[in-house]
N, C-alpha and C positions, 0 to 999 in steps of 0.2 A: 095651311098647305105649304108644302115646301116650295121654295122659289123655283121658277122654271129653270130647267137645265141643271138643277142641283143633283147632287148624289143622294145616296141613301141616307146619309147623316147631315145633309144640308150644307155641305161644303163643296166647293168647286175643285176641279182637277188641279188648278193652279195653286190652291191653298195647301196642297200636300207638300211637305218638305221633300227634297230629292233624297231618295234612299242612297245610303252609302254604297258605293261600288256600282251604281247604275248610271248610265249615260242618258242625259236629256237630249231631246231632239235638237239638232243643230249644234250640239257640243262636239268638240274634237276629242279624239282618244288621247289621253295623256301618254307621253313618251317617257319610258324609264331612262334614267341616265346610263348610257352604255359604259361598260368597264374600259379602262385604258388599254388599248391594244398593245400586245407584247411585240412591238415592231423590231426592237434591237435583237432579241434572240432569234427571230425568224430570219432576219437579214444575215446574222452571223452564221446560222446553219446553212443557209443558201450559199453564202460565199465559201464556206468550208467544203460543201459538196462540189462546188465548181472547181476549187483548187484540187481536190482529190481526183475529180474527173480529168482535169488537165494533166495531173501527174501520170495517171493511168494511160492517157493518150500519148504522153511523151514516152513512157516506157514501151507502149505498144508500137511506137514509131521506130524503135531500134530493131533492125532485122534479127531474126532468131540466131542466125549463124554467128555474127559478131557478139551478140549478147551471151551466147554460150561460151565463147572464148574468153569474155570478160569474167564471167562467173567461175570459170575453171581456175582462175588465178586468185579467187577470194578464199580466205580461210574458212574452214568448215563452220565455226561458230557464227560468223557473219552470214554465211549461206543460210543457216537456219533462221536467222532474223529476217532475211529477205523474202521468205515465203509469205510474209504479211503484206508485201507491196501490192500485189495484184494476183488475180487468178492465173494469169499467164506465167508470172514469176513463180508462183506456187508449183505449177506443173514442171517448170524447168528446174527449179532448185530441188525438187523431190525426185528428179531423175537419178536412178542409181548410178549411171555413168558419170554424172557430174559429181555426185558424192564420193565416188571412188577416186576421182582424179583431183579433188580439191585439196589444196595444201593444208597441212596440219602444223601445229606447234606443240611445244612441250606440255604434256598433260599430267605427268606424274612420275613416280619412281618405284622401281622394284627394289626391295631391300629385305634384309634379315633382321630378326630381333637379336639383341645382344645375348640373351639367355636361351636361344634356340635356333635351329636351322630352318624353321618354317619360313617359306618365302611369302612375302606380303607385298601389297601394292598400295601406295598412298597417292590419292588425287592431289594435284597441285592446288586445286581450288579449296581443298580441305572439306568439301561437302559431298554428300551422296555416297552410294556404294562404290567400290573400286571399279574403275573403268574397264579393267580386264580381270579375269579370274587368275590369280597368281599360282594356283595349283595346276594350271595347264591340264585340264581334264582330258582334252583331246590327245595329249601325249600319253597319259596314263592308261588309255585304252589299249595301248600296245606295249608300253614299257612299265616296269615296276617302279622305277624312280628315275630322277633326272637331277642335273645340276647346271645352273646357268653359268656359262663362262664369259659371255660377252653380250652387250646390247648395242646395236648400231641403228639409231633412229627407231624404226618400227619392228626390227627383226632381232630375234634372240638366237644365240648360238649355245646349244646345250650338249652336254654329255648325257647319254641315256643308256640305262642298263635294263636288259630284259630279266625276267625272273630267273633266279639262281645263277646269274652271270657273275664271273669273277670280277674283281675290282678293275683289272686292266683290260677287260673285254667290254667295250662300250661302243656305241654309235655316236657319230657327230650328227646332230640334227639342227637345221635352221628352220625357225617357225615364225609366224606372225600371230601373236595371241589375240589380235583384234578380229581377224578373219578365221582364225583357227586352221590356217593352211600351213603345211610343213613338208619338208623333204629330208630324206636321209642322204648324207654325203657318202660316196663310195669309199672303201678302204684306201688308205694311203699305201700304195704298192709301187715299187720301182725295181727294175732289173739291176742286179749287182754288176758294176762295171768290170770286175775281175773275172768272176766265174759265170756270169749271166743268170744266176739264180734269182727268183722273185723274192724280194725282201719286203716284209710288211712292217710299217712303222706305227707305233701307238703314240699319238700326240700327248705331250704333257701340257703345253700351252698352245692356244689357238686364238687368232685375232680376226674379228669380223668387220667388214666395211661395206657400206651402202650409201647412197645419196638420194636427195629428194627428186632429182631429175628422172631417175629410174628406180623407184622405190622397191620394185620386186626383184631387181638384179643385185647380186652381192658377190663379194670376194672373201676368201678365207686364207690367211697366212698361217703356216705352222712351221716354226723352227724345229727341224728334225732332231737336232742334238742340243737344243737350247741356245744355239748361237745363229748368227745371220749368215754364216758361210755355207749353210746347207738348209734350204727352205723349200717347203712344198706350198704351191699356190693353187687354189681351186677357184674356178670361174663358173658362175651359174649359167652363163651363156653357152659354155662348152660342155659342162657337166663332167669335167676331167681335172685331174691333178697334173701339174707340171712341176719340174724340179729346177731350182735355180739357187743362187747364193752369191753373196758378196765375198768372193774367195780371199780377198786381201784383208778382210775385217772379220776375224773370228771373235766378235764381241757379243756378250750375252744381253738379252733384253731384261731390264730390271723391274718393270712395272707391268701390270695387266692392262694398263690403259693404252688406247690407240686412237688415232684420228684418221679418217679417210677423207681426203680433200684434194681436189684438182686431179683426180685419178691416181693419187699416190697414197699408200699406207704409211702413216707416220708412227714410229715406235721410239720409245726412250731406251737408251742403252746405258751401260755402266760407265759413262763418260759424259762430260758436259755438252752433249750433242743430241739432236733428234735425227734419226735415220729415216729417210723417205725412199720408198721403192714403188715402182709402177706395177700394174696388175700382171704384167708379163715377166717380171723379174729381170728386165733388161736395163733399166735405168735406176741407178742408186745415187744418193747424194747425202751429204751431212749438212745439217743446219745447226750452227752453234747456238746454245742456249743463251739468253740475255743475262746481263748482270752477273751476279755471283751464284747463279743457280747450280745446285749439285743434285742430280737425281738420286744419288745414294743416300741422301739425308732423309728421304721419305716424305718431305713436305713440298716436293715439286710435282706439278701435274700440268696437264695440257688439255685443251678442248677446242671445239669449233664454235664460233659465234659470229653471226652475220656474215658468213662466208669467208671468214679469216681465221687463221690459226692463232690461238691464244696459249700463253703459258703463265703459270703463277707459282709463287713461292712464299712460304711463311718462314721468315728469318728469325731463328731463336737468338741471334746475336744483336738484333735490332728491336728488342722488346716485342718480339713476335709480330712484326709488321708484315702484312700481306701486300705483295707487289704483283700487279697484273700487267702483263705485257701483251702486245699484239704485233704480229708479223705483217706490217702493212706493205712492205716491199718483199714479196715472196721470192722473186728471182734474185734479189740482191742480199738476202738474209738480213734485212734491216728491221730490227725490233724497235717499237716505240712504247715507252712506259705509259700505260693507260690510267692506272689508279694505284694509290697506296692507302692503307687503312690499318689502324690498330685493332687486331683481332680480339684481344682481351677486352677492349672498350666496347666492342659490339655485344659481348656477352655480359658486360659489367661484372667481370670476375678478376681475380688476381692469381698469378701463377707463382708457386714457391720455387720452381726450378724446372730444368729441362725435362726431367723424368715425370713431372706433374702435368706437362703440357700434352694434350691429345687432340687439339683442334685441327680439323682438316677441311680444306676447301675441295669438296668432292665433285662439283659440276659447275658449268657455266651455262647460262640460258642461251639457246641457239639463235634467238631472234632479238634480244635486247641486252642492255648492259647490267645484267644481274648475275651474281655469283652465289653459290649455295655452300654454306659452312656448317659444320657440326662440331660440338665439343665431345661427342661420343660418350657423353655421360647423361646429360639432362635435356639438351636442346639442339634443334637444327633450325637454321634461319636462312632467309634469302636477303641479300644485301644489294640494294640498288645503287650502282656506282654513279648515277646521274644526280640523284637527289639525296644520297647518303641515308636513305631510310632502311630500317631493319624490320622484317616481317617474320614472326615466329611461324615455322612450318609444323614443328612437332616438339612437344615438351616432355618426351619420355626417352627411354633408352632403346628406341626401336631402330634408328637409322644406322645399320651396319651393312657394308658391301653394297652401297647404293648405286643403282643404274638408272639414269634418266631415260624416259620412254616417250616417243612421239607416235601416236597411232596412225595407221594407214589402212584404208578400206579397199585398196586396189587388189584385184585378183591376179594371181600368178600366171604367167605364161609358160612356166616350166613344169615338168612332170612332178607331181607331188601328191600329198594327201589333202 
């Protein structure tokens, strides 16, 4: 007989070995070793969120009015980056009014190809499609062809011909290629002082001026007989031409370049001077050129940078040295030599003689100490006068008749298209 209390096979309950994975009565459940907690990443993310929240709270604490005034003074590229700060900044920075009024900087150049008259646009960044369409399609909806005479910041002054128009019958048009807004200037007509007949003038040269403070307002100067003793002046605010002149100075203007600064149009004449005239034609003055500059040599030019008038000259008698001057004392006609550099050294070339030299400094950056130079053969570069670094802009024969361009998104308050 099997022992009392025994199982079916004569063994007691205690005689059975404990099955794997089974818990005996009274045993405690084994605790697996917990993984090491990722404390550091959690704390880092928490602190990062706290910092971001604090920044957003700091931003939100700025009243919208003062914030708007601050952002209106921020360059457009920075404005685009600020949209990532917070939702409120995204809304403000995306406001069309802020975009239209935000200050801009040099973005590229209108230019022609050496072997053709097709107008092109080159982005200063060297990347992406052209900032604006150089064919000006909004102009060609009305006119058959056009020719750009001047560029002043964001505005272009063009001669435009309608279909079948004769060469001397054209309209003067001022346009903004960024917004595609444009206006046609009225004919230049004045009464003859002797017989009172109405005389119509066809401009040969015209000069355009505008400034950043009022980017949609402009002035156009037209020497009626190629000299400064008889000048027509057009103001966009009035929409009319007025007649003036520096009657004691029958001097011709020798370059197509002009600079509008401090309410004065600055023109180079066939003497070692720059002539400045106000928008009403009432104030005229001569500013002597610095050093040995002679505008008739063709290597003298001028521009506006950082709110000051600059002039530069490539001297063939000094191994083609480029000298850049700045008019720091405008009222006292006091020029300061800003920088000199060997132009041939920038291009790593040699010149066999004056006839072989074709290098031209065609523009100066409006906001920093950089000047743009081309050899008109193979290359165009920007030269930083602060760190003496050279950056190649273009390595082809494209840069001819170059016009620097600063975009503007502001809408015009004047009548136009």
